[in-house]
N, C-alpha and C positions, 0 to 999 in steps of 0.2 A: 814689606810683607808676609803675615804670620804663613808660618810653611801648616798649612795643611794637609800636607799629602804625607806626612807622618802617619796618619789616622787612617785607618779603614772602616769601613763601613761595615755594622754586622750581619747579620744572616738573616733574611726575615722566614716566618713558617708560609710553608705552602698550600693553602686553605682556601681552594677559590668557592667553595661553595658555605662559607663559614655564615652563621646565622644570628651572630651576634649586633648587626645593628639595626636586625628589624627587633631588637626586644627592649623591653623599658624596666625601669628599676621599680618594684612595686612595692615591697616591704625592704626592714632591714634586715644584716646579713646576724650572725655570730658575729660579736663586737668580741675581741679579746685585745686589752690594755697592754704593753711591752712597755711602759713607763718605766716598771722599779727595776726592768733589766734592761732592754737598749736603748731607752731613755738614758736609764741611771750611768749604763755606761759608757757614754760620748761625754760626763758632764765636766767641767772642769773640777770641783772638786764634787766629787761625789757623796748621793746623800748620805746620812746616818742613820741609826735605825728608827732613829723618833722621829725622823723626818718624811723614811721612807714608810712608817708607818701611818701618820698623819695624810699623806700620799693616798695609800691601801685604800684607807676609809675613807677619803673623798671618790675613790673611783667605785667603790662600793656603793655608794650615796646617789651619785651617778647611773645607777643602775645597770657597768658592767658583769658579768656572771661569768667571765674567765681571765683570771688573770694572772700573767706573768708576773713571778715574782724574786726571779733571780734567776742566778745560775750559782746553785749553793756550793757546787764541787769546787768552785774557781778560786773561794779566798773564804775566809773564817764571817766575815763580819754575812758576808751574805747568807750562808751558813747558817750565821749567828737569828739572823731577821728572819728568816722562815718561821725557826722555832720557835723563836719572839710571839708571833704570829699563831701557832701551834699552840703553844702553852699558853699563851693569854687569851684563849679563846675567842681571837677575831677574826673567823673566819665567818661568815653565817651558812646555813646549810644548804641554801642557794645557791654562793659564789663557792670556783672550782677555782684553784690556782693553777700553774704552771709551773712548773720548773723543765730549763735546757738543763743539758749536758750535751761534750762532742757524743756521739758515740766508739767509747771506750772503757774499756772494763771496768778500768781503777776510779773512773770520774760517775760512770752510771751505780756500780754500790755504794760511792760516796753518797749519789743524791738519793738512792733510797735509805738511808741514812736518816735522811735530815727528814724524810715524810712521815716518820713515826709518829703513829696518833692522829694522823689524816683521815679518814671516810674517804675523800675520792680526791684524784690528783689527776692531773693530766702532767703525764711525763715526755718533754722532746727531743728527741735525739735527731741531730744531723752530721753530714757531710759531705763535704762539697766534691761537686761532680762535673763542673767545666770542662771542656775541652784545656785552658789555659790553667785552672789548676793543677788536673792530673798531670801536664806535661812539666811546668816548673817549679812546683813548691812540693806536690807529694812523688812523681816517677811510677807513677801504678796506671797500668790499663786500664782499660770497662771493668773487667772484672773481677781485678781486686779492689775498683772502687764501692763497689757491687756487694762485695763480701763484708767489708767495714759496713755499710750496713745492712745485710742481713742477721751478721752476729752479734752486733747492735742490739737489734730488734729479738733474737735468742736468746741472750741476758735479760734484759727486760724482761721477756717471757718468762722467763726459769724463776726472777725474783719477785716477779705479780705473784704468781704461786704464794708466794713466803710470806708476802702482804696482806696484811688485814682488812685494809682499804679497796676500793675499787680504782683501780688504771689504766688510762683513755692513754693511748697509744698518740705521739705525735712525731714524724717525721719529714722534716725539712732534703731537700735535693742542696744544700746551701749553691750559690752560684747556678741557681735554676735556668733564669736568662742569657748564662752562657753555657750551657748545656743542649746536646742535640734532642729533640725532643723525644725521639723516636729511644733513646736512652733513658731519657729523665723518666719513659712511662714504663720501661725495665726495670730500671732501678724499683719504681716506687712497688709496681705489682709484685715484686721478688721481696719486700720488706711487708705488702699486705697479707701473701701468702706465706709466709715466714711466723704474722701473727696470730693467721687461720683466721682472717677478719672474714664478717658477712657482713647482713643484714642487717642485721641483731649485735654487733659485736664489730661497731665501726673504725678504721681509723682517721684522723686528721691527718691528712696529705697536705703539706704547707709548700706552696712553690712563691719561693720568695724571690722580687728583685733585688736580690742581695749589694746589686749592683746594677741601678736602669742605666741599661744600654742600648734602649730603642724607641722608638715613639710608642705612645698607647695604646694604640691596634695593634702592635706586631705581638705584644704582651697579651692581648686579649684573645691574638689567633692562637697564642702558646698555651692561654688555658682549656679556650675550647677543645683543643687535638688533644689535651691530656683528658677533658670531660670526655670526648669522644671515645680513645681508646684506651682506656684504662680495663686489662677484663671485666671488671663489675664492676660500673659506676655508682649502683645501691650502697656497696662495701665502705665508700669513702666519701668523708666530709674534704670537700677541696676548700682549704684556706688560700688564701692569697697574705701579701708579707712586703708591699712596696715601699722603695725606697725611694729618694726624692731627688737625686744624681743630675738628671735633667730636669728638676723644676716640672715633672710631670708625675707626680707622685698622686696626686686626687683623682686626674684624670687616667689613668694605668687603673687603678683601684675603681671607680664608675665602670667603664668599660669592663673589666673584669671580672665585675658579678654580672652586669646581659652578659658574661661570655661562657657562667654557669655556678664560676664561685658562690659557696656557701658560709662562706666566712672571711673575714676579716680583722688581720692584726696592725696596731698600729699606737700610734702615742697623741695625747694632749699637744697641738698645737704643733706637731711636726716636729719635736726634739729628737733627736737620735743621732747615731755614725755621720759624722761626713756633713752633706746639707741637710741628712735627718729623715725618718719614717712617715710615712705617712699619715696627716693628720687626722685623728680621727673627728677631731671637730667642726669640720671642712665636711666633709663626707659626710657626717650624721646631720647637720645644718642644709646640707643642698636636699636632701631628702626630704625635713622638715619644710623648707619653703616651695616644694612638689605635693604639700599635704599628703604624707605618707608621716605614719611615726617612726619614729628613730628608735625605738627602747632604752633611749638613755636619755636624763633626764638636765637643760642644759637652762633650765630657764633663771639663773642665777650666774650669769659669766661675769659678773664680777668677780665672785665670792670665788668661781674655779682657777680665774686668773691669780686672784691674789692666792692662792696654796699654790699653783704655783711655778709662781717667778717665788713666794720666798721659799720653798725646798728644791726648786733648781740654780737659783740664784741664776736666773733667763730671764731676758723682760721677753713679751708676746710684741711683738712687730706691731706699730701702732698702722699699718695698712691690713694688719691682720683679719680676713675677710669678717667675721662673726666677731670675734673681740678686741680687736684695735683698736686703739683712741681715737682715730679718725675715721672707719669706717663708714658710720653713720654723717661724718660730715660732706656740708654741699658750701664751698666757697664763691664759686658762681652766682652770679646776678639770677640767667636763666633757670638754671637748676633749682635755687631756693627760689623763682617764683611758680615753678610747678611743683615741688614738694609743698609746697603752703598751699598752693590750691587744693593737690592732691588727696592733702590730711583734712581740709575742709568737704570736700564731697566724699571722703570716707565716712566722715558723722553724719551728715547732712542721709546717704542712702543707706547707712546700718545695715546693710546685707549679710555685716559678719565676713563679708572676704576682703583679703587686703592688696589693695589695689593702689599704691601712691605710687607715683613719677621718683623714679631716679632711691628708692628703698624697698628692697625686693622683700626685707621680713621686719614685720614692726619690731621696732627697740626697746619696746616693753614686754615683748615675750621673752627677749633675756634679762629683766631688768636693767634696762637701758635706760637712761633719760633723754626727753627731746631736749632740752638745752642745748645739748653738745651738737644737734643736729646738721644744724644752723650755723656757721660760721662766720662772721664779718671782720671783713677788711675792705681794700678800695678796689676788689673784684664784686663787688656784691651789690644788688641792688634789689630796691624798693622790696620786690618776694619774699627776700631772708630779713629783712628786717620789722615787717610785718606778719610774720612766722616767729621770729625771736619775741615779738611784743602783746600776740596772743598766747602762745606757749605758756612761757615764762610769766605773764606779768596780767593776762586776761584781757589786753586790749584788744579790740577788733577795729584795726582802724577801718572807716572809707576807705574805696579803690585813690582817690583823688588824693585823700592827705596821706595814703602809703609815698605814695611819688612825691608830696612836699617836705617829707619829715625823711625821709631817703637823702636826701639835697645835700643837708644839716649832716647828717651821720656818713659821708662820703667827704664832706670836706676834715672830720674829723680823721677818719682814718687814713685820708692821704699824708696828715703831718704824725699819726701816732700806731699806723699799722693797723694790726688785727684787735678789735675793743670788744669785752665783756659784754655780758647781757647787761650786767648792773652799771657799767657805763653808756650805754644806750638808755636805758630806764632814766640815767643823769638827763641824760641832753633833753627828753623826754618832758621831764617834771618841767627842768629850765624854760624850754621854749615854749611847752605849752600852760601846763597846771600851774606853775608857780607867776605867771605873766600877769603880774598883780600891776603894774604901772602903766600909767600915771591915773587908769580908776582904778580900783577895788571895791567887788562888792561885798558888804556888812551883814545884810539882813535885807529881809522881803515879807510884805503882808498880802495876801493877796483875798480878795473879794467875791463871792461869784454870783451874778444878781441876773441868772437868769427869768426871762419872761417874755410873751410873746410880743412887748412891743420895744425892746433892748436890744440894738442893734451890734454894741460892742459889748457883751455881756461881763466881761471880768474886770475886775479893777484889780490894780497892783499895786501899792508903794513901795518903792525901791531905794533903798539906804545907801550910800555908795561913797569912799572916799574920790574926790578931785583934786587931784594935786594939792595933797595935803591935808584939803580941806575937806569935814562932813556935810553930804547933803543928801534931801530924800526927793523924787520925784516923784508922780503917778502917772502912769500911761490904763490906755484902754482898750481892749481886744476881744478877737473870740478864743482866745488862749491862753496859759501863763507865758509860751516863747514872742508871741503877738502882739503880747500888752508889755515886756517887759523889751521888748525893744522900739515900739514905738514910744514907749516909757523916755527912750535915750531921743528917738529919732525928733521926738518935738519939744525937747528941751537944751538943747542949744548942742546937742552932742554928734558925735559921727554920725550921720545919718547913711543905711546900710538896706544892700537889700537880702533878706536871706537868699540863700541859694541851695544850701542842703541842710541833713538835720537827723541825726540817729541819735541811739541812744543802747545800752545792754546790759544786764548784770555783769557784774565784775565778779561774783562769788553766790553763793547760795545760801541762805539761812537768816537771821535775823540779824544780824550784823552785817549783813549782806551791803554793798557800794554798790550807786551804779556808775557810768562811764555813760557819757553826753560828748559828744561832736559837731560841729554849728560851722557854714563857711558862710562866711559876707561878706557881701562885693559891696566897696566901699561906690557909692552911687555917681559923684562925676568922674571918676576916675578907672579904671578900670585894676586898679588895688584890688585883689582879693585873697582871703588869708580865714586858716582853719584855728578854732578854736577848740580847748579842751576843758569838760572839769570831774569832777569826782565828787561824790558826796552820798551818804545815805538816803538821804532826800532826792530822787528824782530831777523835781524842779530846780531846787536848790544847784542841781550837778549841770542843768540846764544853762542856768542863767548862770554860772560861773564859765561855761565855755561860751557864753555870748559876750561878759567882757574879754573873758582871753582873747578872742577872733581882735575885737576890737581895741585893745591892746599894739594886738600885733600888727595891725594893720596902722593904728599912729604911729608908733615905728618905722615903719614902711615912708609912710608919708615925709616921715623927718628926715628920712635918708637920702630921699630926692633931691 
């Protein structure tokens, strides 16, 4: 038995009249990427300067307007990276870089040295405020901890007066989630008072779950408590910086936004210390799928993923909600069938509103392909096979034929495991399109004799190979299909009844091909088989389908 009694439950917030459960997210927050700081410091092999520049430029291209570029006072490479951004003029005018520093004099002074030449910067200072850290790390009381924050703010204020550009102050009571809420408000108000904050001179107050300690609803209560109790809410940009220690970073962020947060700090794909920071991709895409503009461009998810994996040397999880290799994949037969029907309904209804079972987002919106959505193994059904054939190769198989063909595929998957779309098409080609023995269609000639007295106005001459011998036969009927079937029936070949016939174009344009499907039933038995044919000429495609079905019937009869 695990010793659960060594752990204690963290305190909740007494907020009985909370309002956040009734709120809705209606717009994107201010996003701040901390990939280059929080994310980078958690890497086994931290990024070099050129890799950091590549990441920075991608973040800019995605639409981030605030980017924490590092901790320039902590190491030379951090300092040099910021200088490279400034000296190479890589920071767009509409992007504000953010730098982090502890509220310590020598670190703050070094930070300002790194900023020279910038028109605008966010200087982010922090000190730890939690009960535990005050006790076991610093051995300080509340007043001493508050003074660290106030004195750090005073120094930033002083150095700002000597700085040529604009400085926005950000303050974080680190370990906020383990801090008494009344004390957290007290220390943040003290910082804002020292800064002389106002509605026109706002301070970013960042309330981090430096360690995620409780359920997301408690974090939301903490955020709402602070929003309510700040001396003047109008002088505050409330920022959150969730981590994922309990696996609830995304939920904590969304609930924090409901509770009044204006700004979110996080990373791409949840990189960061321990279990990571909140995944901005996940939060932003959740908004997108609810019809909210996330103010970030994630339309080429594979490219974003590629840069991320290259510079971090980390792989995105296959089950990541929007970027994972398997996120748009269904193996279950019932799921595949629902997706297939949903996709068809979406295109037919043409409402512009995405509603497809098991797919909360259109993969095309992320530049993801449809091919991997349905993957075929022994658990798959007819719907999955039909989806692959239609989306990958353009074949809209009749419903009854889907069942017929899927049986062939299932037999193969039971021995081979998962099979590719290419393998599925290979089986279809072999089973239907190339089913050319013992009867092979060679050519045809059709004559139309339409007049008032003609009962069967269509005359067709069919040249075929019959068990290796070329023959020509003639038939009459009301149309090409009827005439060809009659020619076969009346010249000693397998007599059949036409059960179903369907056709469609495979592609558009002058070089387009047509696909035809024919279901024939042998008149003296219960044998019923589909055939398929493809040709630029729809009549020829139909004739090929008839021959395909007839050959499959012949094969079935011989196997009895």
